[in-house]
BAROKE-925868 format. One record per residue: residue number from 1; x, y, z of N, C-alpha, C, O, CB in turn. Coordinates in steps of 0.001 Angstrom, whole numbers. Glycine has a CB too. Example, Ala and Ser with C-alpha at 12.3 -4.5 7.8 and 13.67 -1.06 7.14 Angstrom:
// residues 2
    nr      n_c1      n_c2      n_c3     ca_c1     ca_c2     ca_c3      c_c1      c_c2      c_c3      o_c1      o_c2      o_c3     cb_c1     cb_c2     cb_c3
     1     13190     -5690      7800     12300     -4500      7800     13200     -3300      7800     14236     -3319      8465     11308     -4473      9046
     2     12850     -2250      7080     13670     -1060      7140     12900        30      7870     13409      1138      8039     14084      -598      5725
// end
This chain:
// residues 65
    nr      n_c1      n_c2      n_c3     ca_c1     ca_c2     ca_c3      c_c1      c_c2      c_c3      o_c1      o_c2      o_c3     cb_c1     cb_c2     cb_c3
     1      7955     17009     -2167      8536     18134     -2877      7431     19054     -3366      6336     18611     -3710      9403     17652     -4052
     2      7737     20330     -3389      6817     21328     -3917      6553     21022     -5385      7493     20832     -6157      7384     22766     -3742
     3      5299     20973     -5771      4930     20685     -7148      4670     19219     -7437      4267     18882     -8551      5988     21168     -8046
     4      4887     18339     -6476      4693     16912     -6736      3249     16491     -6479      2457     17221     -5882      5642     16081     -5869
     5      2944     15308     -6944      1645     14692     -6719      1856     13486     -5816      2762     12684     -6043       960     14282     -8067
     6      1017     13360     -4788      1136     12270     -3828      -211     11556     -3730     -1250     12196     -3573      1595     12797     -2431
     7      -184     10236     -3823     -1388      9429     -3671     -1277      8632     -2385      -256      8002     -2111     -1598      8491     -4892
     8     -2357      8669     -1594     -2370      7956      -317     -3561      7008      -255     -4588      7233      -895     -2411      8949       862
     9     -3402      5954       523     -4499      5057       880     -4800      5296      2349     -3933      5129      3207     -4142      3541       599
    10     -6035      5689      2632     -6445      5920      4020     -6913      4612      4637     -7231      3653      3934     -7566      6989      4099
    11     -6948      4591      5972     -7353      3380      6688     -8777      2957      6356     -9100      1772      6438     -7224      3594      8180
    12     -9640      3909      5979    -11030      3573      5665    -11205      3074      4232    -12331      2862      3782    -11914      4781      5891
    13    -10092      2885      3511    -10144      2332      2167    -10146      3364      1051    -10049      2999      -120    -11341      1491      2038
    14    -10254      4645      1387    -10247      5674       342     -8837      5885      -189     -7867      5880       569    -10815      7001       881
    15     -8735      6070     -1499     -7477      6442     -2142     -7645      7880     -2616     -8611      8207     -3307     -7107      5464     -3341
    16     -6696      8737     -2239     -6775     10145     -2597     -5451     10605     -3173     -4383     10154     -2761     -7160     10999     -1382
    17     -5543     11519     -4142     -4355     12092     -4763     -4371     13592     -4542     -5393     14253     -4728     -4288     11754     -6280
    18     -3222     14117     -4143     -3070     15543     -3885     -1873     16071     -4648      -858     15391     -4796     -2917     15820     -2379
    19     -2008     17286     -5125      -887     17987     -5751      -475     19098     -4796     -1315     19889     -4365     -1267     18558     -7180
    20       801     19164     -4465      1300     20168     -3524      1739     21395     -4327      2625     21321     -5179      2488     19599     -2655
    21      1092     22524     -4029      1258     23738     -4822      1555     24936     -3920      1603     24811     -2696         1     24004     -5666
    22      1750     26088     -4538      1928     27332     -3805       621     27777     -3183      -452     27306     -3561      2477     28421     -4718
    23       716     28685     -2232      -471     29141     -1514     -1517     29740     -2441     -2712     29536     -2229       -82     30156      -469
    24     -1100     30465     -3451     -2039     31115     -4351     -2691     30151     -5338     -3677     30515     -5979     -1340     32204     -5105
    25     -2175     28945     -5476     -2727     27946     -6393     -3602     26907     -5684     -4227     26074     -6341     -1598     27244     -7121
    26     -3650     26951     -4376     -4361     25933     -3604     -5852     25941     -3918     -6496     26990     -3960     -4141     26151     -2108
    27     -6377     24745     -4136     -7805     24526     -4346     -8120     23131     -3804     -8195     22167     -4566     -8206     24667     -5879
    28     -8304     23029     -2485     -8450     21724     -1850     -9534     20833     -2470     -9344     19621     -2568     -8749     21919      -405
    29    -10644     21402     -2883    -11722     20592     -3475    -11272     19906     -4761    -11821     18874     -5147    -12949     21468     -3761
    30    -10271     20482     -5421     -9744     19902     -6655     -8474     19089     -6396     -7846     18606     -7338     -9460     21004     -7675
    31     -8092     18936     -5121     -6925     18126     -4780     -5610     18877     -4808     -4550     18260     -4701     -6837     16979     -5702
    32     -5651     20206     -4951     -4429     21015     -4934     -4311     21664     -3558     -5121     22515     -3189     -4441     22104     -6076
    33     -3286     21248     -2800     -3126     21771     -1436     -1841     22574     -1324      -830     22260     -1951     -3127     20623      -406
    34     -1907     23611      -512      -755     24476      -288       340     23717       454        59     22884      1316     -1166     25732       499
    35      1575     24012       112      2712     23359       760      2788     23674      2247      3481     22972      2983      4002     23776        87
    36      2092     24711      2710      2100     25041      4130       928     24413      4885       849     24538      6107      2074     26540      4307
    37        27     23746      4182     -1117     23087      4822      -626     21906      5660       351     21252      5294     -2150     22610      3756
    38     -1294     21630      6776      -871     20504      7620      -780     19180      6856       137     18396      7099     -1832     20347      8781
    39     -1700     18922      5951     -1650     17684      5171      -394     17639      4320       296     16619      4288     -2895     17551      4284
    40       -90     18716      3637      1112     18752      2798      2369     18579      3636      3283     17855      3242      1182     20068      2016
    41      2420     19234      4780      3598     19092      5651      3766     17651      6115      4893     17182      6276      3483     20024      6870
    42      2649     16935      6336      2731     15532      6753      3249     14647      5621      3864     13611      5874      1355     15033      7221
    43      3002     15053      4368      3397     14241      3217      4788     14569      2688      5464     13691      2151      2400     14414      2115
    44      5221     15807      2831      6514     16230      2287      7659     15423      2896      7716     15205      4106      6734     17728      2540
    45      8556     14992      2034      9724     14241      2485      9495     12751      2610     10431     12004      2897     10175     14766      3788
    46      8283     12311      2402      7971     10885      2511      8036     10244      1127      7981     10935       109      6568     10669      3150
    47      8153      8922      1099      8209      8182      -151      7200      7053      -165      6492      6826       816      9603      7637      -382
    48      7140      6355     -1269      6224      5226     -1421      6487      4210      -321      7633      3840       -66      6376      4569     -2819
    49      5423      3765       327      5519      2794      1404      5582      3428      2781      5366      2749      3785      6717      1937      1201
    50      5875      4720      2843      5903      5418      4128      4482      5685      4605      3537      5679      3817      6693      6743      4018
    51      4348      5919      5901      3059      6299      6472      3127      7740      6940      4170      8229      7374      2668      5362      7641
    52      1985      8407      6841      1859      9782      7322       576      9866      8133      -397      9167      7849      1855     10818      6135
    53       581     10716      9130      -636     10950      9906     -1483     11983      9177     -1056     13119      8969      -302     11425     11359
    54     -2679     11580      8795     -3598     12440      8044     -4915     12469      8797     -5584     11445      8934     -3799     11932      6565
    55     -5285     13641      9284     -6530     13819     10040     -6611     12839     11215     -7674     12290     11506     -7747     13631      9114
    56     -5486     12630     11879     -5441     11785     13062     -5401     10297     12806     -5495      9504     13744     -6589     12076     13891
    57     -5264      9903     11549     -5198      8479     11210     -4014      8238     10273     -3599      9133      9537     -6530      7998     10550
    58     -3487      7039     10312     -2368      6698      9439     -2847      6519      8010     -3921      5970      7762     -1666      5426      9928
    59     -2033      6992      7076     -2298      6807      5645     -1004      6358      4998        66      6879      5311     -2844      8123      4973
    60     -1098      5401      4106        91      4895      3413       262      5627      2094      -695      5803      1340       -10      3367      3174
    61      1485      6051      1824      1786      6693       558      2025      5608      -477      2896      4755      -307      3015      7638       678
    62      1240      5645     -1562      1317      4604     -2570      1927      5098     -3885      2308      4281     -4723       -56      4044     -2823
    63      2025      6404     -4082      2640      6943     -5292      3101      8366     -5048      2446      9138     -4347      1659      6893     -6477
    64      4246      8703     -5639      4782     10066     -5598      5234     10392     -7008      5982      9628     -7618      5971     10213     -4555
    65      4790     11501     -7517      5175     11854     -8882      5443     13306     -9066      5777     13737    -10170      4133     11440     -9829
// end
């Protein structure tokens, strides 16, 4: 959902949290990604326990808020 925060576990062991925001609020270095970004589109509509393809690798969604 637009405005939500999503935490993923990548296959390489990294845990990352992203906030999905409007295009004018996007600041990828700070973890705020635009809802039209490929990463955000891969995460939107998914829930905890789902997998998403992130940068060509599977990532598990561990939290949605």
